[in-house]
C-alpha positions in Angstrom: 59.5 -28.1 57.9 61.3 -30.6 60.4 59.6 -33.7 61.8 60.8 -35.8 64.6 59.7 -39.0 66.5 60.0 -39.9 69.9 60.5 -43.6 69.3 60.5 -45.1 72.9 56.7 -43.9 72.9 55.9 -45.1 69.5 53.3 -47.9 69.8 53.9 -49.0 66.2 50.1 -48.6 65.0 51.6 -47.4 61.3 49.2 -44.4 61.1 52.2 -42.6 60.0 53.8 -44.7 57.2 50.0 -45.1 56.0 49.8 -41.1 55.7 53.3 -40.2 54.2 55.1 -43.6 53.4 58.0 -41.3 51.5 58.8 -39.7 55.4 58.0 -42.5 57.5 58.7 -46.4 57.8 58.4 -48.8 60.8 61.0 -50.8 62.1 61.1 -54.6 61.0 62.3 -55.2 64.9 59.7 -53.8 66.6 57.4 -51.7 64.5 58.1 -48.7 65.8 58.4 -45.5 63.7 61.8 -44.9 61.5 62.2 -41.7 59.8 63.3 -41.6 56.5 63.9 -37.6 56.4 63.6 -35.3 59.2 63.1 -32.4 56.8 60.3 -33.1 54.5 59.7 -31.0 51.4 56.6 -28.9 51.1 55.0 -31.0 48.5 54.8 -33.8 51.3 53.8 -31.1 53.9 50.2 -32.1 54.0 50.7 -35.8 54.3 53.1 -35.0 57.0 50.6 -32.7 58.9 48.0 -35.8 58.5 50.2 -38.1 59.9 51.1 -36.2 62.8 47.5 -35.3 63.7 46.7 -39.4 63.5 49.3 -40.6 65.5 47.7 -42.2 68.5 50.4 -41.7 71.2 51.6 -38.4 69.8 55.1 -39.1 69.2 55.3 -37.1 66.4 56.6 -33.2 66.6 56.4 -30.9 63.3 57.9 -27.6 63.5 57.8 -24.9 60.4 61.0 -23.6 59.9 60.9 -19.7 59.9 60.5 -17.7 56.7 64.2 -16.5 55.5 
C-alpha cells in the first residue's frame, strides 16, 4: 500500500491525523498534511483508508501494491 498527498490542495482540516496519526501529521507552519510514511503497514491499512475517505478536499491518494 502506498499513500501520497497533494499538499498544495490541502486545507489543513486534520481528518487524516485524527484517523491515522502514525501515518499523517500536520505542518506547524500552515497546518497542511505531512506524510510520516508513504508506505503504511497492513496493520495501518484500515485507518489510512478511513483517512483517505474522510479528507474533505480529497488530497490523499491510496494505491494498493500488486500481489507478489
